[in-house]
All heavy atoms as TSV, in Angstrom:
chain	resi	resn	atom	element	x	y	z
A	1	GLY	N	N	-2.467	-41.395	-24.798
A	1	GLY	CA	C	-1.104	-41.362	-25.322
A	1	GLY	C	C	-0.925	-42.422	-26.352
A	1	GLY	O	O	-1.770	-43.244	-26.632
A	2	GLN	N	N	0.149	-42.321	-27.000
A	2	GLN	CA	C	0.523	-43.250	-28.087
A	2	GLN	C	C	1.437	-44.360	-27.543
A	2	GLN	O	O	2.204	-44.137	-26.542
A	2	GLN	CB	C	1.256	-42.537	-29.213
A	2	GLN	CG	C	0.389	-41.526	-29.913
A	2	GLN	CD	C	1.189	-40.788	-30.960
A	2	GLN	OE1	O	2.349	-40.523	-30.827
A	2	GLN	NE2	N	0.514	-40.472	-32.086
A	3	ASN	N	N	1.406	-45.501	-28.132
A	3	ASN	CA	C	2.333	-46.582	-27.822
A	3	ASN	C	C	3.384	-46.712	-28.913
A	3	ASN	O	O	3.098	-46.425	-30.107
A	3	ASN	CB	C	1.557	-47.935	-27.730
A	3	ASN	CG	C	0.646	-47.942	-26.512
A	3	ASN	OD1	O	0.984	-47.370	-25.479
A	3	ASN	ND2	N	-0.449	-48.634	-26.664
A	4	LEU	N	N	4.560	-47.096	-28.532
A	4	LEU	CA	C	5.659	-47.277	-29.444
A	4	LEU	C	C	6.414	-48.525	-29.130
A	4	LEU	O	O	6.646	-48.816	-27.959
A	4	LEU	CB	C	6.596	-46.079	-29.311
A	4	LEU	CG	C	7.937	-46.188	-30.097
A	4	LEU	CD1	C	7.665	-46.023	-31.585
A	4	LEU	CD2	C	8.902	-45.099	-29.578
A	5	CYS	N	N	6.742	-49.292	-30.116
A	5	CYS	CA	C	7.611	-50.457	-29.955
A	5	CYS	C	C	8.909	-50.206	-30.665
A	5	CYS	O	O	8.922	-49.639	-31.748
A	5	CYS	CB	C	6.964	-51.678	-30.572
A	5	CYS	SG	S	5.634	-52.365	-29.557
A	6	GLY	N	N	9.977	-50.601	-30.017
A	6	GLY	CA	C	11.271	-50.507	-30.628
A	6	GLY	C	C	12.077	-51.749	-30.418
A	6	GLY	O	O	11.790	-52.494	-29.465
A	7	HIS	N	N	13.008	-52.012	-31.262
A	7	HIS	CA	C	13.836	-53.182	-31.157
A	7	HIS	C	C	15.252	-52.826	-31.429
A	7	HIS	O	O	15.525	-52.186	-32.426
A	7	HIS	CB	C	13.326	-54.235	-32.169
A	7	HIS	CG	C	14.012	-55.569	-32.084
A	7	HIS	ND1	N	14.932	-55.939	-32.984
A	7	HIS	CD2	C	13.906	-56.538	-31.145
A	7	HIS	CE1	C	15.402	-57.153	-32.667
A	7	HIS	NE2	N	14.820	-57.514	-31.561
A	8	LEU	N	N	16.159	-53.187	-30.533
A	8	LEU	CA	C	17.559	-52.937	-30.868
A	8	LEU	C	C	18.285	-54.278	-30.920
A	8	LEU	O	O	17.860	-55.287	-30.383
A	8	LEU	CB	C	18.211	-52.000	-29.832
A	8	LEU	CG	C	18.218	-52.417	-28.365
A	8	LEU	CD1	C	19.643	-52.716	-27.944
A	8	LEU	CD2	C	17.668	-51.306	-27.537
A	9	ASN	N	N	19.335	-54.308	-31.669
A	9	ASN	CA	C	20.031	-55.554	-31.971
A	9	ASN	C	C	21.493	-55.483	-31.510
A	9	ASN	O	O	22.107	-54.469	-31.385
A	9	ASN	CB	C	20.058	-55.826	-33.491
A	9	ASN	CG	C	18.678	-56.076	-34.028
A	9	ASN	OD1	O	17.972	-56.971	-33.546
A	9	ASN	ND2	N	18.277	-55.334	-35.045
A	10	GLY	N	N	22.061	-56.651	-31.259
A	10	GLY	CA	C	23.441	-56.836	-30.986
A	10	GLY	C	C	23.808	-58.225	-31.349
A	10	GLY	O	O	23.005	-59.038	-31.755
A	11	ASP	N	N	25.081	-58.531	-31.188
A	11	ASP	CA	C	25.528	-59.884	-31.452
A	11	ASP	C	C	26.568	-60.348	-30.478
A	11	ASP	O	O	26.987	-59.586	-29.598
A	11	ASP	CB	C	26.079	-60.019	-32.902
A	11	ASP	CG	C	27.264	-59.166	-33.198
A	11	ASP	OD1	O	28.018	-58.831	-32.254
A	11	ASP	OD2	O	27.514	-58.810	-34.340
A	12	ALA	N	N	26.973	-61.612	-30.555
A	12	ALA	CA	C	27.881	-62.150	-29.578
A	12	ALA	C	C	29.282	-61.535	-29.650
A	12	ALA	O	O	30.100	-61.768	-28.807
A	12	ALA	CB	C	27.942	-63.683	-29.799
A	13	ASN	N	N	29.590	-60.785	-30.709
A	13	ASN	CA	C	30.873	-60.175	-30.858
A	13	ASN	C	C	30.950	-58.787	-30.259
A	13	ASN	O	O	31.915	-58.070	-30.469
A	13	ASN	CB	C	31.250	-60.117	-32.356
A	13	ASN	CG	C	31.375	-61.500	-32.967
A	13	ASN	OD1	O	31.917	-62.381	-32.349
A	13	ASN	ND2	N	30.826	-61.657	-34.151
A	14	GLY	N	N	29.908	-58.388	-29.527
A	14	GLY	CA	C	29.972	-57.098	-28.861
A	14	GLY	C	C	29.503	-55.939	-29.767
A	14	GLY	O	O	29.608	-54.794	-29.420
A	15	ASN	N	N	28.959	-56.269	-30.932
A	15	ASN	CA	C	28.459	-55.227	-31.849
A	15	ASN	C	C	27.006	-54.922	-31.383
A	15	ASN	O	O	26.179	-55.800	-31.249
A	15	ASN	CB	C	28.430	-55.685	-33.274
A	15	ASN	CG	C	29.817	-55.906	-33.803
A	15	ASN	OD1	O	30.692	-55.091	-33.699
A	15	ASN	ND2	N	30.040	-57.117	-34.350
A	16	ASN	N	N	26.716	-53.609	-31.140
A	16	ASN	CA	C	25.402	-53.239	-30.761
A	16	ASN	C	C	24.942	-52.047	-31.612
A	16	ASN	O	O	25.750	-51.213	-31.992
A	16	ASN	CB	C	25.382	-52.800	-29.278
A	16	ASN	CG	C	25.677	-53.933	-28.340
A	16	ASN	OD1	O	25.027	-54.948	-28.392
A	16	ASN	ND2	N	26.683	-53.764	-27.514
A	17	TRP	N	N	23.672	-52.009	-31.893
A	17	TRP	CA	C	23.061	-50.992	-32.675
A	17	TRP	C	C	22.011	-50.319	-31.805
A	17	TRP	O	O	21.031	-50.928	-31.433
A	17	TRP	CB	C	22.448	-51.554	-33.959
A	17	TRP	CG	C	23.522	-52.152	-34.815
A	17	TRP	CD1	C	24.269	-51.519	-35.761
A	17	TRP	CD2	C	23.980	-53.536	-34.761
A	17	TRP	NE1	N	25.142	-52.412	-36.315
A	17	TRP	CE2	C	24.996	-53.654	-35.767
A	17	TRP	CE3	C	23.655	-54.636	-34.057
A	17	TRP	CZ2	C	25.681	-54.810	-35.991
A	17	TRP	CZ3	C	24.296	-55.838	-34.306
A	17	TRP	CH2	C	25.329	-55.902	-35.252
A	18	PRO	N	N	22.230	-49.076	-31.377
A	18	PRO	CA	C	21.360	-48.410	-30.416
A	18	PRO	C	C	19.959	-48.089	-30.949
A	18	PRO	O	O	19.775	-48.035	-32.161
A	18	PRO	CB	C	22.108	-47.084	-30.080
A	18	PRO	CG	C	22.959	-46.829	-31.293
A	18	PRO	CD	C	23.332	-48.200	-31.840
A	19	LEU	N	N	19.058	-47.924	-30.050
A	19	LEU	CA	C	17.696	-47.577	-30.359
A	19	LEU	C	C	17.446	-46.153	-29.819
A	19	LEU	O	O	17.657	-45.885	-28.622
A	19	LEU	CB	C	16.735	-48.506	-29.668
A	19	LEU	CG	C	15.254	-48.151	-29.708
A	19	LEU	CD1	C	14.668	-48.273	-31.141
A	19	LEU	CD2	C	14.444	-49.040	-28.766
A	20	THR	N	N	16.991	-45.263	-30.707
A	20	THR	CA	C	16.636	-43.905	-30.277
A	20	THR	C	C	15.114	-43.760	-30.361
A	20	THR	O	O	14.519	-44.133	-31.399
A	20	THR	CB	C	17.308	-42.820	-31.136
A	20	THR	OG1	O	18.734	-42.974	-30.935
A	20	THR	CG2	C	16.877	-41.432	-30.723
A	21	ILE	N	N	14.541	-43.289	-29.306
A	21	ILE	CA	C	13.072	-43.050	-29.273
A	21	ILE	C	C	12.870	-41.550	-29.126
A	21	ILE	O	O	13.477	-40.886	-28.266
A	21	ILE	CB	C	12.447	-43.762	-28.006
A	21	ILE	CG1	C	12.732	-45.256	-28.090
A	21	ILE	CG2	C	10.998	-43.441	-27.906
A	21	ILE	CD1	C	12.392	-45.995	-26.817
A	22	THR	N	N	12.009	-40.973	-29.974
A	22	THR	CA	C	11.735	-39.561	-29.906
A	22	THR	C	C	10.223	-39.391	-29.952
A	22	THR	O	O	9.585	-39.872	-30.884
A	22	THR	CB	C	12.404	-38.781	-31.077
A	22	THR	OG1	O	13.797	-39.030	-30.983
A	22	THR	CG2	C	12.118	-37.275	-30.962
A	23	CYS	N	N	9.679	-38.665	-29.026
A	23	CYS	CA	C	8.243	-38.398	-28.954
A	23	CYS	C	C	7.914	-37.127	-29.679
A	23	CYS	O	O	8.786	-36.288	-29.936
A	23	CYS	CB	C	7.804	-38.244	-27.495
A	23	CYS	SG	S	8.078	-39.688	-26.457
A	24	PRO	N	N	6.643	-36.915	-30.026
A	24	PRO	CA	C	6.231	-35.672	-30.588
A	24	PRO	C	C	6.529	-34.503	-29.615
A	24	PRO	O	O	6.687	-34.743	-28.365
A	24	PRO	CB	C	4.718	-35.774	-30.778
A	24	PRO	CG	C	4.507	-37.272	-30.796
A	24	PRO	CD	C	5.511	-37.903	-29.903
A	25	GLU	N	N	6.597	-33.283	-30.127
A	25	GLU	CA	C	6.878	-32.137	-29.280
A	25	GLU	C	C	5.886	-32.070	-28.094
A	25	GLU	O	O	4.722	-32.498	-28.262
A	25	GLU	CB	C	6.753	-30.831	-30.066
A	25	GLU	CG	C	7.913	-30.569	-30.990
A	25	GLU	CD	C	7.841	-29.190	-31.637
A	25	GLU	OE1	O	7.507	-28.244	-30.914
A	25	GLU	OE2	O	8.162	-29.113	-32.813
A	26	GLN	N	N	6.338	-31.638	-27.004
A	26	GLN	CA	C	5.567	-31.466	-25.755
A	26	GLN	C	C	5.127	-32.811	-25.155
A	26	GLN	O	O	4.230	-32.825	-24.287
A	26	GLN	CB	C	4.313	-30.587	-26.023
A	26	GLN	CG	C	4.604	-29.236	-26.648
A	26	GLN	CD	C	5.516	-28.370	-25.814
A	26	GLN	OE1	O	5.410	-28.325	-24.631
A	26	GLN	NE2	N	6.458	-27.738	-26.532
A	27	SER	N	N	5.711	-33.924	-25.593
A	27	SER	CA	C	5.343	-35.232	-25.076
A	27	SER	C	C	6.594	-35.822	-24.429
A	27	SER	O	O	7.725	-35.544	-24.828
A	27	SER	CB	C	4.862	-36.182	-26.206
A	27	SER	OG	O	3.704	-35.659	-26.734
A	28	VAL	N	N	6.388	-36.725	-23.473
A	28	VAL	CA	C	7.492	-37.426	-22.820
A	28	VAL	C	C	7.151	-38.890	-22.687
A	28	VAL	O	O	5.975	-39.292	-22.723
A	28	VAL	CB	C	7.857	-36.803	-21.451
A	28	VAL	CG1	C	8.358	-35.409	-21.567
A	28	VAL	CG2	C	6.663	-36.926	-20.491
A	29	ILE	N	N	8.166	-39.674	-22.465
A	29	ILE	CA	C	7.974	-41.112	-22.245
A	29	ILE	C	C	7.519	-41.326	-20.795
A	29	ILE	O	O	8.211	-40.942	-19.843
A	29	ILE	CB	C	9.312	-41.871	-22.531
A	29	ILE	CG1	C	9.720	-41.681	-24.003
A	29	ILE	CG2	C	9.185	-43.359	-22.148
A	29	ILE	CD1	C	11.198	-41.978	-24.269
A	30	LYS	N	N	6.375	-41.925	-20.626
A	30	LYS	CA	C	5.753	-42.064	-19.307
A	30	LYS	C	C	5.919	-43.476	-18.740
A	30	LYS	O	O	6.018	-43.625	-17.524
A	30	LYS	CB	C	4.222	-41.736	-19.360
A	30	LYS	CG	C	3.976	-40.288	-19.541
A	30	LYS	CD	C	4.352	-39.519	-18.318
A	30	LYS	CE	C	3.895	-38.078	-18.417
A	30	LYS	NZ	N	4.352	-37.323	-17.183
A	31	THR	N	N	5.914	-44.483	-19.606
A	31	THR	CA	C	6.075	-45.873	-19.065
A	31	THR	C	C	6.890	-46.677	-20.069
A	31	THR	O	O	6.896	-46.374	-21.278
A	31	THR	CB	C	4.706	-46.562	-18.887
A	31	THR	OG1	O	4.035	-46.641	-20.116
A	31	THR	CG2	C	3.853	-45.853	-17.845
A	32	ILE	N	N	7.535	-47.675	-19.552
A	32	ILE	CA	C	8.176	-48.687	-20.378
A	32	ILE	C	C	7.592	-50.012	-19.906
A	32	ILE	O	O	7.749	-50.400	-18.738
A	32	ILE	CB	C	9.701	-48.629	-20.212
A	32	ILE	CG1	C	10.222	-47.307	-20.747
A	32	ILE	CG2	C	10.344	-49.843	-20.993
A	32	ILE	CD1	C	11.708	-47.115	-20.565
A	33	GLU	N	N	6.861	-50.681	-20.778
A	33	GLU	CA	C	6.122	-51.846	-20.379
A	33	GLU	C	C	6.950	-53.123	-20.486
A	33	GLU	O	O	6.661	-54.091	-19.846
A	33	GLU	CB	C	4.872	-51.965	-21.264
A	33	GLU	CG	C	3.872	-50.833	-20.960
A	33	GLU	CD	C	2.582	-50.928	-21.769
A	33	GLU	OE1	O	2.412	-51.942	-22.467
A	33	GLU	OE2	O	1.790	-50.011	-21.665
A	34	PHE	N	N	7.975	-53.156	-21.378
A	34	PHE	CA	C	8.775	-54.329	-21.559
A	34	PHE	C	C	10.210	-53.930	-22.020
A	34	PHE	O	O	10.310	-53.057	-22.847
A	34	PHE	CB	C	8.174	-55.303	-22.586
A	34	PHE	CG	C	8.976	-56.547	-22.764
A	34	PHE	CD1	C	8.730	-57.629	-21.950
A	34	PHE	CD2	C	9.988	-56.644	-23.727
A	34	PHE	CE1	C	9.489	-58.791	-22.097
A	34	PHE	CE2	C	10.705	-57.812	-23.900
A	34	PHE	CZ	C	10.470	-58.891	-23.070
A	35	ALA	N	N	11.164	-54.549	-21.455
A	35	ALA	CA	C	12.561	-54.388	-21.930
A	35	ALA	C	C	13.306	-55.685	-21.577
A	35	ALA	O	O	13.113	-56.242	-20.486
A	35	ALA	CB	C	13.251	-53.206	-21.266
A	36	SER	N	N	14.088	-56.164	-22.473
A	36	SER	CA	C	14.906	-57.349	-22.284
A	36	SER	C	C	16.152	-57.327	-23.076
A	36	SER	O	O	16.117	-57.330	-24.293
A	36	SER	CB	C	14.091	-58.607	-22.612
A	36	SER	OG	O	14.963	-59.761	-22.453
A	37	TRP	N	N	17.322	-57.212	-22.366
A	37	TRP	CA	C	18.581	-57.497	-23.021
A	37	TRP	C	C	18.772	-58.968	-22.985
A	37	TRP	O	O	18.974	-59.544	-21.912
A	37	TRP	CB	C	19.716	-56.759	-22.321
A	37	TRP	CG	C	19.926	-55.357	-22.768
A	37	TRP	CD1	C	20.676	-54.954	-23.795
A	37	TRP	CD2	C	19.372	-54.172	-22.186
A	37	TRP	NE1	N	20.626	-53.566	-23.950
A	37	TRP	CE2	C	19.820	-53.080	-22.925
A	37	TRP	CE3	C	18.521	-53.898	-21.117
A	37	TRP	CZ2	C	19.468	-51.765	-22.592
A	37	TRP	CZ3	C	18.192	-52.671	-20.809
A	37	TRP	CH2	C	18.626	-51.572	-21.544
A	38	GLY	N	N	18.592	-59.624	-24.052
A	38	GLY	CA	C	18.670	-61.081	-24.116
A	38	GLY	C	C	18.069	-61.613	-25.409
A	38	GLY	O	O	18.323	-61.042	-26.486
A	39	THR	N	N	17.222	-62.559	-25.271
A	39	THR	CA	C	16.609	-63.204	-26.459
A	39	THR	C	C	15.093	-63.240	-26.280
A	39	THR	O	O	14.477	-64.316	-26.232
A	39	THR	CB	C	17.151	-64.640	-26.652
A	39	THR	OG1	O	16.941	-65.360	-25.410
A	39	THR	CG2	C	18.655	-64.635	-26.954
A	40	PRO	N	N	14.466	-62.044	-26.251
A	40	PRO	CA	C	12.978	-62.041	-26.113
A	40	PRO	C	C	12.295	-62.698	-27.308
A	40	PRO	O	O	12.853	-62.732	-28.426
A	40	PRO	CB	C	12.648	-60.551	-25.993
A	40	PRO	CG	C	13.753	-59.855	-26.702
A	40	PRO	CD	C	14.990	-60.712	-26.442
A	41	THR	N	N	11.092	-63.131	-27.082
A	41	THR	CA	C	10.256	-63.744	-28.129
A	41	THR	C	C	9.017	-62.831	-28.288
A	41	THR	O	O	8.718	-62.041	-27.440
A	41	THR	CB	C	9.895	-65.164	-27.857
A	41	THR	OG1	O	9.122	-65.165	-26.600
A	41	THR	CG2	C	11.110	-66.043	-27.678
A	42	GLY	N	N	8.302	-63.078	-29.415
A	42	GLY	CA	C	7.072	-62.366	-29.623
A	42	GLY	C	C	7.246	-61.159	-30.504
A	42	GLY	O	O	8.255	-61.030	-31.204
A	43	SER	N	N	6.259	-60.285	-30.484
A	43	SER	CA	C	6.295	-59.101	-31.335
A	43	SER	C	C	5.655	-57.940	-30.589
A	43	SER	O	O	5.201	-58.088	-29.424
A	43	SER	CB	C	5.507	-59.387	-32.599
A	43	SER	OG	O	4.178	-59.757	-32.311
A	44	CYS	N	N	5.626	-56.785	-31.181
A	44	CYS	CA	C	5.179	-55.562	-30.567
A	44	CYS	C	C	3.866	-55.746	-29.783
A	44	CYS	O	O	2.897	-56.291	-30.358
A	44	CYS	CB	C	5.021	-54.483	-31.641
A	44	CYS	SG	S	4.595	-52.891	-30.957
A	45	GLY	N	N	3.843	-55.410	-28.533
A	45	GLY	CA	C	2.672	-55.561	-27.681
A	45	GLY	C	C	2.514	-56.950	-27.091
A	45	GLY	O	O	1.618	-57.173	-26.255
A	46	ASN	N	N	3.386	-57.897	-27.506
A	46	ASN	CA	C	3.261	-59.252	-27.041
A	46	ASN	C	C	4.624	-59.890	-26.802
A	46	ASN	O	O	4.772	-61.123	-26.993
A	46	ASN	CB	C	2.418	-60.084	-27.999
A	46	ASN	CG	C	1.967	-61.388	-27.439
A	46	ASN	OD1	O	1.714	-61.499	-26.224
A	46	ASN	ND2	N	1.856	-62.395	-28.248
A	47	PHE	N	N	5.639	-59.100	-26.389
A	47	PHE	CA	C	6.951	-59.682	-26.142
A	47	PHE	C	C	6.937	-60.470	-24.816
A	47	PHE	O	O	6.217	-60.171	-23.909
A	47	PHE	CB	C	8.017	-58.531	-25.984
A	47	PHE	CG	C	8.413	-57.971	-27.340
A	47	PHE	CD1	C	8.097	-56.680	-27.642
A	47	PHE	CD2	C	9.145	-58.723	-28.252
A	47	PHE	CE1	C	8.497	-56.117	-28.859
A	47	PHE	CE2	C	9.529	-58.180	-29.466
A	47	PHE	CZ	C	9.201	-56.873	-29.759
A	48	LYS	N	N	7.781	-61.453	-24.839
A	48	LYS	CA	C	7.973	-62.332	-23.635
A	48	LYS	C	C	9.482	-62.493	-23.417
A	48	LYS	O	O	10.261	-62.550	-24.352
A	48	LYS	CB	C	7.293	-63.640	-23.801
A	48	LYS	CG	C	5.837	-63.555	-24.105
A	48	LYS	CD	C	4.988	-64.366	-23.122
A	48	LYS	CE	C	3.543	-64.373	-23.462
A	48	LYS	NZ	N	2.837	-63.124	-23.543
A	49	ILE	N	N	9.869	-62.685	-22.139
A	49	ILE	CA	C	11.256	-62.947	-21.822
A	49	ILE	C	C	11.679	-64.285	-22.362
A	49	ILE	O	O	10.938	-65.266	-22.247
A	49	ILE	CB	C	11.455	-62.906	-20.292
A	49	ILE	CG1	C	11.270	-61.466	-19.811
A	49	ILE	CG2	C	12.849	-63.397	-19.906
A	49	ILE	CD1	C	11.268	-61.292	-18.315
A	50	GLY	N	N	12.847	-64.342	-23.024
A	50	GLY	CA	C	13.320	-65.577	-23.649
A	50	GLY	C	C	14.286	-66.304	-22.686
A	50	GLY	O	O	14.349	-66.033	-21.500
A	51	LYS	N	N	15.065	-67.227	-23.231
A	51	LYS	CA	C	15.942	-68.068	-22.463
A	51	LYS	C	C	17.097	-67.284	-21.835
A	51	LYS	O	O	17.619	-67.627	-20.800
A	51	LYS	CB	C	16.518	-69.209	-23.332
A	51	LYS	CG	C	15.494	-70.235	-23.684
A	51	LYS	CD	C	16.093	-71.356	-24.497
A	51	LYS	CE	C	15.031	-72.377	-24.885
A	51	LYS	NZ	N	15.549	-73.449	-25.629
A	52	CYS	N	N	17.475	-66.188	-22.483
A	52	CYS	CA	C	18.547	-65.300	-21.998
A	52	CYS	C	C	17.922	-63.959	-21.683
A	52	CYS	O	O	17.182	-63.425	-22.536
A	52	CYS	CB	C	19.643	-65.181	-23.032
A	52	CYS	SG	S	20.909	-64.054	-22.595
A	53	HIS	N	N	18.141	-63.409	-20.477
A	53	HIS	CA	C	17.545	-62.145	-20.083
A	53	HIS	C	C	18.348	-61.484	-18.983
A	53	HIS	O	O	18.735	-62.149	-18.054
A	53	HIS	CB	C	16.110	-62.378	-19.605
A	53	HIS	CG	C	15.449	-61.174	-18.991
A	53	HIS	ND1	N	15.076	-60.105	-19.750
A	53	HIS	CD2	C	15.134	-60.876	-17.711
A	53	HIS	CE1	C	14.505	-59.187	-18.925
A	53	HIS	NE2	N	14.554	-59.674	-17.680
A	54	ALA	N	N	18.572	-60.170	-19.111
A	54	ALA	CA	C	19.249	-59.438	-18.040
A	54	ALA	C	C	18.152	-58.844	-17.112
A	54	ALA	O	O	17.283	-58.088	-17.598
A	54	ALA	CB	C	20.087	-58.310	-18.602
A	55	ALA	N	N	18.166	-59.208	-15.893
A	55	ALA	CA	C	17.100	-58.819	-14.928
A	55	ALA	C	C	16.984	-57.314	-14.761
A	55	ALA	O	O	15.914	-56.845	-14.429
A	55	ALA	CB	C	17.338	-59.496	-13.563
A	56	ASN	N	N	18.043	-56.551	-14.996
A	56	ASN	CA	C	17.979	-55.107	-14.848
A	56	ASN	C	C	17.587	-54.365	-16.094
A	56	ASN	O	O	17.681	-53.125	-16.135
A	56	ASN	CB	C	19.273	-54.576	-14.246
A	56	ASN	CG	C	20.469	-54.872	-15.177
A	56	ASN	OD1	O	20.351	-55.601	-16.161
A	56	ASN	ND2	N	21.623	-54.284	-14.828
A	57	SER	N	N	17.121	-55.051	-17.116
A	57	SER	CA	C	16.803	-54.431	-18.360
A	57	SER	C	C	15.745	-53.278	-18.242
A	57	SER	O	O	15.984	-52.203	-18.779
A	57	SER	CB	C	16.224	-55.433	-19.384
A	57	SER	OG	O	17.168	-56.437	-19.631
A	58	ILE	N	N	14.710	-53.527	-17.547
A	58	ILE	CA	C	13.636	-52.500	-17.387
A	58	ILE	C	C	14.177	-51.322	-16.589
A	58	ILE	O	O	13.919	-50.180	-16.914
A	58	ILE	CB	C	12.320	-53.072	-16.845
A	58	ILE	CG1	C	11.178	-52.097	-17.054
A	58	ILE	CG2	C	12.434	-53.465	-15.400
A	58	ILE	CD1	C	10.398	-52.355	-18.316
A	59	ASN	N	N	14.942	-51.612	-15.554
A	59	ASN	CA	C	15.459	-50.489	-14.696
A	59	ASN	C	C	16.369	-49.610	-15.475
A	59	ASN	O	O	16.321	-48.381	-15.363
A	59	ASN	CB	C	16.174	-51.055	-13.500
A	59	ASN	CG	C	15.286	-51.775	-12.559
A	59	ASN	OD1	O	14.110	-51.536	-12.479
A	59	ASN	ND2	N	15.837	-52.715	-11.775
A	60	ILE	N	N	17.258	-50.188	-16.262
A	60	ILE	CA	C	18.162	-49.383	-17.103
A	60	ILE	C	C	17.401	-48.542	-18.127
A	60	ILE	O	O	17.655	-47.373	-18.330
A	60	ILE	CB	C	19.214	-50.266	-17.774
A	60	ILE	CG1	C	20.168	-50.868	-16.695
A	60	ILE	CG2	C	20.019	-49.486	-18.849
A	60	ILE	CD1	C	21.064	-51.917	-17.224
A	61	SER	N	N	16.455	-49.212	-18.801
A	61	SER	CA	C	15.620	-48.487	-19.812
A	61	SER	C	C	14.869	-47.316	-19.190
A	61	SER	O	O	14.819	-46.231	-19.740
A	61	SER	CB	C	14.659	-49.448	-20.457
A	61	SER	OG	O	15.349	-50.496	-21.127
A	62	GLU	N	N	14.274	-47.582	-18.013
A	62	GLU	CA	C	13.558	-46.476	-17.352
A	62	GLU	C	C	14.493	-45.331	-16.939
A	62	GLU	O	O	14.139	-44.187	-17.109
A	62	GLU	CB	C	12.832	-47.045	-16.107
A	62	GLU	CG	C	11.673	-47.906	-16.494
A	62	GLU	CD	C	10.992	-48.548	-15.324
A	62	GLU	OE1	O	11.569	-48.670	-14.239
A	62	GLU	OE2	O	9.840	-48.977	-15.493
A	63	ALA	N	N	15.670	-45.653	-16.413
A	63	ALA	CA	C	16.643	-44.633	-16.036
A	63	ALA	C	C	17.072	-43.757	-17.201
A	63	ALA	O	O	17.256	-42.574	-17.083
A	63	ALA	CB	C	17.871	-45.246	-15.370
A	64	LEU	N	N	17.204	-44.354	-18.374
A	64	LEU	CA	C	17.613	-43.664	-19.580
A	64	LEU	C	C	16.482	-42.819	-20.200
A	64	LEU	O	O	16.732	-41.827	-20.856
A	64	LEU	CB	C	18.153	-44.630	-20.595
A	64	LEU	CG	C	19.478	-45.309	-20.316
A	64	LEU	CD1	C	19.742	-46.451	-21.256
A	64	LEU	CD2	C	20.604	-44.293	-20.347
A	65	CYS	N	N	15.233	-43.257	-20.022
A	65	CYS	CA	C	14.156	-42.721	-20.869
A	65	CYS	C	C	12.982	-42.065	-20.174
A	65	CYS	O	O	12.349	-41.213	-20.760
A	65	CYS	CB	C	13.642	-43.816	-21.790
A	65	CYS	SG	S	14.831	-44.489	-22.941
A	66	LEU	N	N	12.629	-42.483	-18.984
A	66	LEU	CA	C	11.417	-41.933	-18.367
A	66	LEU	C	C	11.437	-40.440	-18.233
A	66	LEU	O	O	12.421	-39.858	-17.830
A	66	LEU	CB	C	11.154	-42.604	-17.028
A	66	LEU	CG	C	10.597	-44.032	-17.058
A	66	LEU	CD1	C	10.261	-44.458	-15.612
A	66	LEU	CD2	C	9.353	-44.184	-17.919
A	67	ASN	N	N	10.295	-39.865	-18.558
A	67	ASN	CA	C	10.095	-38.403	-18.441
A	67	ASN	C	C	10.953	-37.583	-19.341
A	67	ASN	O	O	11.151	-36.369	-19.107
A	67	ASN	CB	C	10.231	-37.937	-16.992
A	67	ASN	CG	C	9.213	-38.618	-16.094
A	67	ASN	OD1	O	8.029	-38.607	-16.422
A	67	ASN	ND2	N	9.655	-39.194	-15.035
A	68	LYS	N	N	11.477	-38.182	-20.439
A	68	LYS	CA	C	12.255	-37.460	-21.403
A	68	LYS	C	C	11.501	-37.472	-22.729
A	68	LYS	O	O	10.754	-38.413	-23.017
A	68	LYS	CB	C	13.643	-38.160	-21.613
A	68	LYS	CG	C	14.487	-38.050	-20.357
A	68	LYS	CD	C	15.812	-38.709	-20.577
A	68	LYS	CE	C	16.665	-38.670	-19.281
A	68	LYS	NZ	N	17.888	-39.384	-19.410
A	69	ASN	N	N	11.781	-36.460	-23.553
A	69	ASN	CA	C	11.151	-36.376	-24.849
A	69	ASN	C	C	11.826	-37.339	-25.846
A	69	ASN	O	O	11.210	-37.890	-26.753
A	69	ASN	CB	C	11.234	-34.948	-25.402
A	69	ASN	CG	C	10.797	-34.847	-26.844
A	69	ASN	OD1	O	11.614	-34.919	-27.762
A	69	ASN	ND2	N	9.493	-34.767	-27.043
A	70	SER	N	N	13.111	-37.550	-25.603
A	70	SER	CA	C	13.937	-38.421	-26.479
A	70	SER	C	C	15.007	-39.137	-25.650
A	70	SER	O	O	15.533	-38.569	-24.656
A	70	SER	CB	C	14.600	-37.606	-27.593
A	70	SER	OG	O	15.344	-38.373	-28.438
A	71	CYS	N	N	15.340	-40.328	-26.037
A	71	CYS	CA	C	16.419	-41.063	-25.348
A	71	CYS	C	C	17.010	-42.064	-26.338
A	71	CYS	O	O	16.407	-42.453	-27.278
A	71	CYS	CB	C	15.927	-41.751	-24.089
A	71	CYS	SG	S	14.865	-43.196	-24.386
A	72	THR	N	N	18.231	-42.469	-25.998
A	72	THR	CA	C	18.913	-43.515	-26.772
A	72	THR	C	C	19.325	-44.607	-25.876
A	72	THR	O	O	19.963	-44.388	-24.810
A	72	THR	CB	C	20.167	-42.913	-27.501
A	72	THR	OG1	O	19.751	-41.924	-28.423
A	72	THR	CG2	C	20.900	-44.048	-28.250
A	73	ILE	N	N	18.961	-45.808	-26.199
A	73	ILE	CA	C	19.328	-47.010	-25.431
A	73	ILE	C	C	20.478	-47.617	-26.229
A	73	ILE	O	O	20.316	-48.047	-27.345
A	73	ILE	CB	C	18.130	-47.991	-25.317
A	73	ILE	CG1	C	16.996	-47.292	-24.544
A	73	ILE	CG2	C	18.583	-49.239	-24.553
A	73	ILE	CD1	C	15.707	-48.091	-24.471
A	74	PRO	N	N	21.661	-47.697	-25.557
A	74	PRO	CA	C	22.845	-48.210	-26.272
A	74	PRO	C	C	22.786	-49.709	-26.524
A	74	PRO	O	O	22.094	-50.428	-25.885
A	74	PRO	CB	C	23.982	-47.844	-25.345
A	74	PRO	CG	C	23.374	-47.636	-24.011
A	74	PRO	CD	C	21.970	-47.306	-24.218
């Protein structure tokens, strides 16, 4: 399978810019290796949890995206 990194942004004023992930036809999202609503550090393939982190980030991302061809994380 292929790996994909995505990054979504927001700010302290409640402005958020969603991330949409779309796989090639006949493909679905099988795993999410990292997700953090907060201030993660690092880069694609090497992200780490930062000083601010929502503990349910991975659970929410998986609920929105696993086994789907496309999903949007708000």
